[in-house]
Backbone bond lengths (Angstrom), bond angles and torsions (degrees), N, CA, C in turn:
res aa  C-N    CA-C-N  psi(-1)  N-CA   C-N-CA  omega(-1)  CA-C   N-CA-C  phi
1 M - - - 1.459 - - 1.522 112.38 -
2 A 1.358 116.03 -26.82 1.465 119.41 -179.42 1.527 110.61 -63.77
3 I 1.358 116.26 -39.29 1.464 120.22 178.76 1.528 110.61 -65.58
4 V 1.327 115.86 -43.88 1.467 120.94 178.61 1.522 109.85 -61.16
5 N 1.333 116.15 -42.42 1.461 120.54 179.39 1.526 110.71 -61.21
6 S 1.337 116.92 -42.01 1.466 121.12 179.90 1.522 111.30 -64.11
7 I 1.345 116.38 -41.47 1.465 120.81 -179.71 1.525 110.49 -64.66
8 F 1.335 116.91 -47.02 1.458 120.63 -179.52 1.520 110.89 -63.96
9 T 1.326 116.69 -41.39 1.458 120.60 179.87 1.515 110.96 -63.04
10 W 1.332 117.25 -43.52 1.469 122.15 177.72 1.525 110.31 -61.36
11 Y 1.337 116.76 -44.01 1.457 121.22 -179.43 1.520 110.99 -62.96
12 M 1.317 116.79 -44.29 1.458 120.77 -178.73 1.531 111.60 -63.95
13 K 1.318 117.18 -38.79 1.461 121.20 -176.68 1.532 111.77 -69.87
14 K 1.334 117.60 -21.00 1.466 120.80 178.65 1.529 111.25 -62.70
15 R 1.304 116.71 -23.99 1.462 121.83 -177.36 1.536 112.08 -76.75
16 I 1.319 117.86 -16.62 1.458 122.36 -173.16 1.527 112.28 -57.36
17 H 1.336 117.76 -41.73 1.467 120.90 -178.26 1.530 110.49 -59.22
18 Q 1.346 117.17 -42.05 1.464 120.42 178.86 1.522 110.81 -65.79
19 I 1.324 116.47 -41.24 1.461 120.39 179.30 1.525 110.46 -62.24
20 E 1.306 116.26 -40.42 1.472 120.25 178.51 1.522 111.54 -63.81
21 L 1.329 117.11 -36.34 1.469 120.50 176.62 1.525 110.99 -66.38
22 F 1.338 116.36 -39.75 1.466 119.94 177.34 1.522 110.05 -60.40
23 M 1.321 115.95 -41.44 1.459 120.73 -178.61 1.529 111.08 -68.91
24 K 1.323 116.28 -33.25 1.460 120.97 -177.74 1.527 112.07 -78.34
25 Y 1.335 116.43 -34.51 1.470 120.40 -176.92 1.537 110.52 -127.73
26 P 1.327 118.28 61.54 1.474 120.81 -174.72 1.522 114.22 -62.42
27 L 1.343 117.87 -40.16 1.457 120.17 -178.30 1.525 111.60 -68.21
28 D 1.324 116.47 -39.06 1.464 120.26 178.04 1.528 111.16 -63.80
29 V 1.325 115.26 -40.73 1.464 120.02 179.97 1.524 110.45 -65.73
30 Q 1.324 116.82 -43.91 1.462 120.21 179.04 1.522 111.33 -64.19
31 D 1.327 117.32 -39.27 1.462 121.16 178.07 1.539 110.18 -63.39
32 E 1.320 116.41 -42.61 1.463 120.84 179.52 1.530 110.79 -63.72
33 W 1.335 116.25 -41.89 1.462 119.63 179.89 1.524 111.55 -66.71
34 L 1.324 116.92 -39.41 1.466 119.50 177.83 1.516 110.47 -58.93
35 H 1.322 117.50 -45.49 1.462 120.62 -179.80 1.530 111.33 -66.65
36 T 1.317 116.74 -33.89 1.467 120.00 176.58 1.523 110.71 -64.48
37 L 1.321 116.73 -43.86 1.463 121.36 -179.96 1.528 111.08 -66.04
38 I 1.328 116.31 -42.89 1.465 120.69 179.16 1.530 110.66 -61.90
39 S 1.320 115.69 -46.03 1.459 120.18 -179.89 1.528 111.48 -63.00
40 S 1.331 116.53 -39.84 1.465 120.66 -178.85 1.519 111.82 -65.99
41 A 1.325 116.56 -35.19 1.476 120.72 -173.68 1.516 113.70 -98.36
42 E 1.325 119.04 7.60 1.469 120.37 -171.69 1.529 113.55 -65.20
43 N 1.333 117.71 -25.08 1.470 119.90 -179.03 1.523 113.24 -100.13
44 T 1.327 117.52 7.79 1.459 120.38 174.67 1.528 109.43 -79.64
45 E 1.319 116.01 169.35 1.471 119.31 177.06 1.522 110.75 -59.41
46 W 1.328 116.26 -41.28 1.468 121.66 179.71 1.528 110.66 -66.86
47 G 1.324 116.05 -43.69 1.463 120.53 -179.85 1.515 112.63 -63.48
48 K 1.323 116.65 -37.76 1.463 120.23 178.07 1.527 111.09 -70.83
49 R 1.319 115.95 -35.16 1.472 119.24 -179.72 1.521 111.17 -59.59
50 Y 1.335 116.31 -39.22 1.465 120.53 -178.19 1.532 112.72 -106.39
51 D 1.330 115.83 14.63 1.466 122.05 175.91 1.525 111.70 50.36
52 Y 1.318 115.01 56.99 1.467 120.69 -179.48 1.529 112.44 -56.93
53 K 1.320 117.20 -30.43 1.463 120.17 -176.61 1.521 112.65 -59.63
54 S 1.325 116.68 -29.59 1.463 119.88 -176.59 1.532 113.10 -95.66
55 I 1.330 117.65 0.64 1.464 120.32 179.89 1.532 109.21 -82.04
56 L 1.312 116.20 119.30 1.463 121.18 -177.01 1.525 113.31 -114.68
57 T 1.325 117.21 -19.61 1.461 120.14 -176.04 1.525 110.62 -131.61
58 V 1.313 115.05 161.99 1.461 121.22 176.84 1.532 109.81 -61.73
59 Q 1.316 116.08 -39.77 1.462 120.35 -179.18 1.526 110.96 -62.18
60 Q 1.321 116.57 -41.96 1.464 119.83 177.59 1.525 110.87 -61.22
61 F 1.309 116.70 -40.82 1.458 120.81 178.43 1.531 110.45 -62.11
62 K 1.331 116.51 -44.89 1.466 121.50 -179.06 1.531 111.36 -63.54
63 E 1.310 116.35 -37.81 1.465 120.60 -177.89 1.528 112.09 -75.86
64 R 1.326 117.00 -32.34 1.458 120.35 -172.13 1.526 113.84 -91.95
65 V 1.318 116.63 -36.32 1.471 120.22 -174.60 1.526 109.66 -102.89
66 P 1.326 118.26 112.10 1.468 120.64 -179.14 1.531 111.53 -65.72
67 I 1.328 115.62 155.19 1.463 120.16 173.82 1.524 108.44 -63.63
68 Q 1.323 116.59 134.12 1.454 121.61 -175.53 1.532 110.74 -110.98
69 N 1.337 114.88 157.05 1.455 120.32 167.38 1.525 107.98 -130.23
70 Y 1.311 116.83 -179.00 1.466 118.37 -175.46 1.528 111.94 -62.28
71 D 1.322 117.08 -36.38 1.463 120.10 -178.20 1.526 112.16 -63.25
72 T 1.333 117.45 -36.36 1.469 119.51 -179.97 1.533 111.33 -75.29
73 L 1.326 116.08 -27.19 1.465 120.17 179.42 1.524 112.45 -90.84
74 K 1.317 116.91 -15.46 1.465 121.30 -173.60 1.530 114.03 -55.39
75 P 1.342 120.35 -43.79 1.478 119.20 179.43 1.525 112.73 -59.07
76 Y 1.325 117.42 -36.34 1.466 121.36 178.13 1.532 110.40 -70.06
77 I 1.331 115.99 -43.93 1.458 120.83 -178.48 1.524 110.93 -65.24
78 E 1.325 117.30 -38.03 1.463 120.03 178.77 1.530 111.14 -62.00
79 R 1.314 117.04 -36.37 1.470 120.05 176.24 1.522 110.57 -68.41
80 M 1.330 116.32 -38.90 1.462 120.51 178.37 1.528 111.12 -65.28
81 L 1.332 116.19 -35.14 1.464 120.43 177.59 1.524 111.69 -64.21
82 Q 1.314 116.95 -22.80 1.469 121.58 177.54 1.525 112.04 -90.82
83 G 1.326 116.56 2.01 1.460 120.07 174.88 1.513 115.53 104.87
84 E 1.340 118.96 -2.66 1.471 120.15 177.67 1.526 109.54 -67.29
85 Q 1.314 116.50 142.09 1.451 121.89 -175.93 1.533 111.10 -119.52
86 N 1.323 114.88 168.38 1.464 123.20 178.28 1.532 111.84 59.92
87 I 1.314 115.79 37.33 1.464 121.26 179.40 1.532 110.26 -92.20
88 L 1.334 115.95 -65.49 1.465 120.87 178.62 1.523 112.07 -103.63
89 W 1.335 115.69 -22.31 1.468 120.44 -176.40 1.517 109.00 -145.56
90 P 1.348 118.59 145.50 1.463 120.61 -171.74 1.525 115.96 -73.24
91 S 1.339 117.93 -34.39 1.461 118.65 -176.86 1.526 110.71 -78.04
92 E 1.319 115.47 160.83 1.461 120.75 -176.47 1.528 110.94 -64.77
93 I 1.323 116.53 128.24 1.462 121.85 178.99 1.527 108.56 -101.21
94 K 1.334 115.63 114.57 1.463 121.09 -179.93 1.529 112.15 -113.41
95 W 1.334 116.70 -15.72 1.459 120.72 -173.32 1.523 111.56 -123.28
96 F 1.330 114.70 143.77 1.455 121.90 176.14 1.529 109.08 -134.08
97 A 1.323 115.44 133.43 1.456 120.53 175.79 1.520 108.13 -89.62
98 K 1.306 116.22 125.26 1.461 120.95 -179.57 1.523 109.18 -92.67
99 S 1.329 115.72 117.63 1.461 119.78 -178.95 1.520 109.68 -108.98
100 S 1.315 115.94 159.97 1.465 119.76 176.32 1.516 108.71 -73.21
101 G 1.308 117.37 139.02 1.460 121.71 -178.00 1.513 112.11 -75.15
102 T 1.336 115.12 152.81 1.466 120.08 179.35 1.525 112.37 -126.13
103 T 1.335 116.60 -13.48 1.471 118.24 -177.95 1.528 109.73 -127.01
104 S 1.313 117.27 -109.17 1.458 120.72 -172.80 1.522 113.61 -82.36
105 D 1.329 118.99 -21.15 1.458 121.35 -177.76 1.519 110.85 -106.77
106 R 1.316 115.88 147.52 1.458 120.00 177.11 1.534 110.07 -70.63
107 S 1.311 116.52 -39.25 1.466 121.30 178.69 1.519 109.84 -136.67
108 K 1.316 114.70 152.17 1.460 120.33 177.99 1.519 108.35 -120.97
109 F 1.331 116.82 143.34 1.452 122.61 179.89 1.528 108.68 -110.30
110 I 1.321 116.09 114.83 1.463 121.87 -177.00 1.530 109.23 -102.92
111 P 1.339 118.00 118.67 1.470 119.56 178.78 1.529 111.51 -59.88
112 V 1.323 115.79 137.55 1.468 121.78 179.02 1.524 107.78 -123.17
113 S 1.321 116.51 106.17 1.460 120.85 -179.52 1.522 110.96 -85.50
114 E 1.313 115.90 165.09 1.467 120.43 175.89 1.525 110.05 -61.38
115 E 1.338 116.37 -37.13 1.465 120.23 179.01 1.523 110.93 -65.58
116 A 1.340 117.09 -37.96 1.463 120.40 178.51 1.526 110.57 -64.58
117 L 1.324 116.01 -40.11 1.468 119.91 177.91 1.518 110.64 -62.89
118 E 1.332 116.10 -49.19 1.468 120.39 -173.84 1.529 112.95 -74.79
119 E 1.344 116.50 -46.96 1.459 120.47 -171.71 1.526 114.28 -88.76
120 C 1.317 117.28 -14.10 1.466 120.43 -179.80 1.524 111.04 -114.80
121 H 1.316 116.61 -71.13 1.460 120.44 -171.96 1.532 112.80 -66.55
122 F 1.334 117.34 -53.51 1.455 119.54 -176.48 1.530 111.84 -71.95
123 K 1.327 116.31 -39.24 1.467 118.62 178.11 1.524 110.31 -66.09
124 G 1.337 117.51 -35.50 1.461 120.24 175.67 1.509 111.77 -61.20
125 G 1.337 115.51 -40.18 1.459 119.60 177.25 1.518 112.13 -65.27
126 K 1.345 115.88 -42.16 1.471 119.37 178.29 1.524 111.50 -65.94
127 D 1.334 116.59 -36.21 1.473 119.59 177.40 1.522 110.81 -64.08
128 M 1.321 116.39 -39.70 1.461 120.52 177.54 1.529 110.56 -61.18
129 L 1.334 116.16 -43.65 1.462 120.20 178.36 1.530 110.83 -66.45
130 S 1.337 116.80 -36.78 1.460 121.06 179.01 1.527 111.17 -61.57
131 I 1.324 116.08 -45.65 1.463 120.52 179.50 1.525 110.62 -64.85
132 Y 1.330 116.04 -40.48 1.466 119.73 179.04 1.529 110.80 -62.76
133 C 1.340 115.98 -46.95 1.470 119.68 -179.13 1.524 111.46 -65.00
134 N 1.329 115.94 -34.95 1.458 119.56 178.89 1.529 111.42 -68.69
135 N 1.323 116.73 -38.10 1.469 121.11 179.86 1.521 112.69 -78.99
136 R 1.321 116.38 -23.30 1.466 121.33 -179.94 1.531 109.34 -127.90
137 P 1.332 117.73 81.50 1.468 121.91 -175.35 1.522 114.06 -56.78
138 N 1.330 118.27 -25.89 1.461 121.28 -177.96 1.528 112.53 -98.31
139 A 1.315 116.50 18.10 1.468 120.25 -179.27 1.524 111.16 -58.31
140 Q 1.323 115.56 140.44 1.468 121.29 -178.26 1.532 111.61 -116.79
141 M 1.330 116.91 26.06 1.459 119.29 -172.46 1.524 113.57 -62.68
142 F 1.337 117.75 -26.84 1.455 119.77 -177.78 1.520 113.19 -90.26
143 T 1.330 116.55 10.56 1.465 120.07 174.16 1.526 110.40 -91.45
144 G 1.336 116.74 -5.87 1.460 120.32 -179.85 1.514 110.62 -143.42
145 K 1.310 115.49 -158.02 1.466 121.91 -178.46 1.525 110.44 -102.09
146 G 1.341 115.80 155.34 1.458 121.59 175.02 1.517 110.07 -106.29
147 L 1.322 117.09 132.27 1.461 121.57 -179.45 1.522 109.91 -78.82
148 V 1.323 116.87 121.66 1.455 122.67 -179.55 1.521 108.84 -109.73
149 L 1.317 116.06 116.08 1.460 121.88 179.11 1.516 108.10 -110.67
150 G 1.316 116.59 105.84 1.457 121.45 -176.34 1.512 112.73 -106.45
151 G 1.327 114.93 -171.63 1.450 120.91 179.35 1.515 111.83 -71.20
152 S 1.305 115.05 176.53 1.464 119.83 -174.44 1.521 112.86 -108.69
153 H 1.330 117.20 18.63 1.462 119.93 -179.34 1.521 111.00 -101.16
154 Q 1.303 116.19 135.49 1.445 121.21 175.18 1.528 109.86 -74.95
155 I 1.320 116.29 159.13 1.456 121.06 173.23 1.529 107.89 -77.94
156 N 1.322 116.57 130.75 1.451 121.83 -178.93 1.528 109.82 -118.46
157 Q 1.318 115.95 152.41 1.459 121.15 -178.87 1.517 109.92 -108.09
158 L 1.330 117.38 126.19 1.464 122.47 178.24 1.525 110.76 -86.82
159 C 1.320 115.13 -49.67 1.453 121.27 176.23 1.523 106.34 -152.36
160 E 1.290 117.61 -173.24 1.461 120.63 -177.22 1.529 110.75 -58.84
161 D 1.341 115.74 122.72 1.470 123.72 177.24 1.530 114.27 71.68
162 I 1.320 119.66 6.99 1.459 121.81 177.80 1.524 108.99 -116.58
163 H 1.352 116.44 121.52 1.453 121.29 -177.01 1.527 110.21 -129.98
164 F 1.333 116.28 155.26 1.459 120.42 175.88 1.522 110.02 -143.05
165 G 1.313 115.18 161.11 1.460 120.75 177.69 1.514 109.53 177.40
166 D 1.313 116.06 178.42 1.456 121.14 172.82 1.528 108.95 -54.30
167 L 1.333 117.83 142.59 1.463 120.67 -175.95 1.526 111.93 -54.99
168 S 1.333 116.85 -43.70 1.468 118.87 -178.96 1.525 111.00 -63.04
169 A 1.337 117.12 -33.59 1.461 120.57 177.25 1.527 110.71 -68.99
170 V 1.331 116.98 -39.90 1.467 121.25 176.87 1.528 110.25 -61.92
171 L 1.338 116.46 -41.97 1.463 120.26 179.25 1.524 111.05 -64.50
172 I 1.329 116.86 -45.82 1.464 120.47 179.79 1.522 110.53 -60.53
173 K 1.319 116.17 -40.68 1.465 120.77 -178.22 1.529 111.94 -66.04
174 N 1.337 117.37 -24.15 1.471 121.17 -175.51 1.525 113.58 -113.12
175 L 1.320 117.86 14.63 1.459 120.41 -178.58 1.528 111.83 -56.94
176 P 1.340 117.42 142.36 1.470 119.73 174.58 1.520 110.38 -64.03
177 V 1.317 116.41 160.32 1.469 121.70 -173.79 1.526 111.85 -57.59
178 W 1.350 116.87 -43.18 1.463 118.88 -176.21 1.527 111.59 -65.38
179 A 1.339 116.49 -36.53 1.461 119.96 179.39 1.526 110.67 -71.72
180 E 1.330 115.92 -37.02 1.462 120.35 178.67 1.531 110.70 -62.22
181 Y 1.335 115.84 -37.01 1.468 120.19 -179.54 1.526 111.90 -64.62
182 Y 1.331 116.47 -34.69 1.462 120.12 -174.45 1.535 113.85 -96.06
183 R 1.319 117.70 4.06 1.454 118.89 -178.25 1.534 111.47 -103.84
184 T 1.312 115.28 157.25 1.444 123.35 173.84 1.528 107.50 -149.93
185 P 1.330 119.81 151.27 1.469 129.93 2.94 1.516 111.53 -80.03
186 D 1.342 116.51 -177.35 1.458 118.73 -179.84 1.528 110.32 -70.83
187 M 1.310 115.35 166.93 1.461 120.72 -170.84 1.522 113.35 -62.58
188 S 1.328 117.26 -31.90 1.464 119.86 -179.04 1.523 111.36 -62.45
189 I 1.330 116.64 -28.45 1.464 121.41 177.29 1.527 110.04 -88.96
190 A 1.327 116.53 -44.61 1.474 120.93 -176.10 1.524 112.95 -59.07
191 L 1.340 117.16 -30.21 1.465 120.70 -176.51 1.531 112.97 -102.56
192 M 1.328 117.54 14.43 1.471 120.03 178.56 1.519 111.53 -62.23
193 D 1.312 116.38 143.22 1.456 121.87 -176.56 1.530 111.97 -79.68
194 N 1.314 116.71 -37.45 1.466 121.33 -179.38 1.525 109.12 -80.59
195 Y 1.340 116.18 107.81 1.463 120.61 -171.24 1.531 112.31 -65.41
196 E 1.335 117.40 -43.31 1.464 120.41 -178.61 1.524 110.98 -63.70
197 E 1.320 115.67 -43.25 1.460 119.40 177.81 1.523 110.80 -65.42
198 K 1.326 116.04 -36.75 1.464 119.90 179.50 1.524 111.06 -62.96
199 I 1.322 117.55 -42.34 1.467 120.64 179.02 1.528 110.89 -59.61
200 D 1.339 116.20 -43.32 1.467 120.16 178.99 1.523 111.12 -63.43
201 R 1.334 116.20 -43.42 1.465 120.15 -179.58 1.522 111.16 -67.07
202 M 1.344 117.09 -36.44 1.464 120.59 177.38 1.517 110.76 -63.87
203 A 1.319 116.39 -42.34 1.464 120.34 179.31 1.521 110.44 -62.48
204 E 1.334 116.21 -42.68 1.465 120.34 179.31 1.522 111.69 -64.38
205 A 1.354 116.59 -39.75 1.464 120.99 -176.73 1.527 112.38 -71.91
206 T 1.331 116.99 -36.02 1.465 119.60 -173.77 1.533 113.07 -89.09
207 I 1.330 117.39 -14.46 1.465 119.35 -178.81 1.523 111.49 -82.38
208 K 1.333 116.87 -13.94 1.467 121.21 -178.47 1.523 111.45 -68.99
């Protein structure tokens, strides 16, 4: 396990240079990401509505695309919940994070694309590990398991191939293979609905 730990630690630390560039040039990075998102979504229904193909600058985006809230996006999301694709994003949307409502709706359903999982949530986790390994060169985190404490909502199915749940449950359900290997407890416990019972089961599973 010591060799595996060294390999993972070395791999994680390779990301530090990129993170430092993000910190040094935050506005440039955000501008680049905005253009990447616009380009990716230009052939969606939403992208065509606002003619994403012709947007070349941040100012053009600000002038053309009004500020949105959940109510303005809700009609599009409701169609996506029924399985319609290429509405707000080009790749297939199979997952929705269910959040607690704050305004007119009791709950809100936030589309979660494969790109969002990989480029936001999972990459954020890897960046956190990269910074930790860089700050602690002798870290031994990959010699054992990592305790994952997620939400208490089960994954639910709306229709064929469309699922929703608490965001942490969606993330756990879609973890990459390497992360799944190093996490504990197993999914049957991590996704339990009864939070108090889940804590007891987690304690029993991790004390062994």
